[in-house]
C-alpha positions as CSV (number, residue, x, y, z in Angstrom):
1,M,154.0,95.4,116.3
2,R,153.4,93.7,112.9
3,V,151.2,95.4,110.3
4,V,148.6,93.2,108.7
5,A,145.4,93.2,106.7
6,K,142.2,92.1,108.4
7,I,140.1,89.5,106.6
8,L,136.5,88.5,107.3
9,I,135.7,84.9,106.5
10,V,132.0,84.0,106.1
11,E,131.5,80.3,105.7
12,D,128.8,78.1,107.3
13,E,130.9,74.9,107.2
14,P,133.0,75.0,110.3
15,L,135.9,72.8,109.0
16,I,136.3,74.8,105.8
17,R,136.1,78.1,107.8
18,F,138.8,76.8,110.2
19,V,141.2,75.6,107.6
20,L,140.9,78.8,105.6
21,A,141.4,80.9,108.7
22,D,144.4,78.9,109.7
23,Q,146.0,79.4,106.3
24,L,145.4,83.1,106.3
25,L,146.8,83.4,109.9
26,E,149.9,81.5,108.7
27,E,150.2,84.0,105.9
28,G,150.2,86.8,108.5
29,Y,146.7,88.1,108.2
30,S,144.3,89.0,111.0
31,V,141.1,87.0,110.7
32,I,137.5,87.3,111.8
33,E,135.4,84.2,111.4
34,C,131.6,84.2,110.9
35,G,129.2,81.3,110.2
36,N,126.5,83.2,108.4
37,V,125.6,86.5,106.8
38,L,123.9,88.0,109.9
39,E,127.1,87.3,112.0
40,A,129.1,89.0,109.3
41,I,127.0,92.1,109.2
42,A,127.3,92.3,113.0
43,A,131.1,91.8,112.8
44,L,131.4,94.6,110.1
45,G,129.4,96.9,112.5
46,V,132.1,96.7,115.1
47,N,135.1,96.2,112.9
48,D,135.5,99.2,110.6
49,D,139.0,98.1,109.6
50,V,138.2,95.0,107.5
51,D,140.2,95.0,104.3
52,A,138.8,92.0,102.5
53,I,136.0,89.4,102.8
54,V,135.9,85.8,101.7
55,T,132.3,84.6,101.6
56,D,130.6,81.4,100.5
57,V,127.5,81.9,98.5
58,E,125.2,79.3,99.9
59,M,124.4,80.2,103.5
60,P,121.7,79.3,106.0
61,G,119.0,82.0,106.5
62,A,117.3,84.5,104.2
63,L,120.6,86.2,103.0
64,N,123.3,84.5,101.0
65,G,126.9,85.5,100.3
66,L,126.0,87.5,97.2
67,D,123.6,89.5,99.2
68,L,126.4,90.2,101.7
69,A,128.7,91.2,98.9
70,R,126.2,93.6,97.4
71,L,125.6,95.1,100.9
72,I,129.3,95.5,101.4
73,K,129.8,97.2,98.0
74,A,126.9,99.6,98.7
75,T,128.1,100.6,102.2
76,K,131.9,99.8,102.3
77,P,133.1,99.8,98.7
78,F,136.8,99.8,99.8
79,I,136.5,96.2,101.1
80,H,137.7,93.7,98.6
81,V,135.3,90.8,98.0
82,L,136.3,87.1,97.2
83,V,133.3,84.8,96.6
84,T,133.5,81.0,96.9
85,S,130.9,78.3,96.0
86,G,130.5,74.6,95.3
87,R,128.5,75.4,92.3
88,E,129.0,77.7,89.3
89,I,128.1,81.3,90.0
90,D,127.4,84.0,87.4
91,L,129.1,87.2,88.6
92,T,128.4,89.2,85.5
93,D,125.4,90.9,87.1
94,L,127.6,92.3,89.8
95,D,128.9,95.8,89.0
96,W,132.2,95.4,90.7
97,D,135.4,93.4,90.5
98,A,134.8,90.4,92.8
99,S,137.0,87.3,92.6
100,F,135.5,83.9,92.3
101,F,137.0,80.6,93.7
102,P,135.1,77.4,93.0
103,K,135.1,74.8,95.8
104,P,137.2,72.9,96.4
105,Y,139.6,75.8,96.2
106,D,143.4,76.2,96.6
107,L,144.1,77.9,99.9
108,K,147.3,79.5,98.7
109,A,145.4,80.9,95.6
110,I,143.0,82.7,97.9
111,A,145.8,84.0,100.1
112,N,147.7,85.2,97.0
113,E,144.6,86.9,95.7
114,I,144.1,88.7,99.0
115,G,147.7,89.7,99.0
116,R,147.3,91.0,95.4
117,R,144.2,93.0,96.3
118,V,145.1,94.4,99.8
119,G,148.9,94.5,99.6
120,S,150.4,95.7,102.8
121,H,148.4,98.9,103.2
122,A,146.5,97.8,106.3
123,S,147.5,99.1,109.7
124,R,146.6,96.5,112.3
125,S,148.6,94.4,114.7
126,L,148.5,90.7,114.4
127,P,146.5,88.9,117.1
128,K,147.4,85.4,118.2
129,R,144.9,82.6,117.3
130,P,143.9,80.7,120.4
131,N,145.2,77.1,120.4
132,A,142.4,74.8,119.4
133,A,142.1,71.1,119.7
134,R,142.7,69.6,116.2
C-alpha cells in the first residue's frame, strides 16, 4: 500500500480540472475533484484527511475560491491552500500563507508546490483513477 497525500481540486472548468487531476495522479497524489465551492464543502465534510486544496478563484454561485480558502483556514487550518486565477489576485488581505498560481499555470510547478508543502506525511493509499475517454 502506497502512502500519498490527498489533494482537493476545485475548478469549474472541466478540462482544466481533469488535466490538473491527471498530473497530480501521475505525481502519486490521491485526488478529489469538485466543480464548485458547495461541492468542495460537501467533499471536505466526508473527507477529513485532505492535505491540500487547489482552488480557482472565479466560481459559479455565491461563493468563490477565496471564500472557500477563508472557510478552510477557519475550520481546518492544517490544510495547505493553493489559489489559481486567470486574473491578478491580491492575497495580502489573507492572514495565512497561501500560494498563488496565475493561469495559465505550469502543472509541474503546482505539483512541486504541493510536494513542498505536504511532503510525504500523509497516510492514505493511492486509488486508481478510472479510465476516461480522452
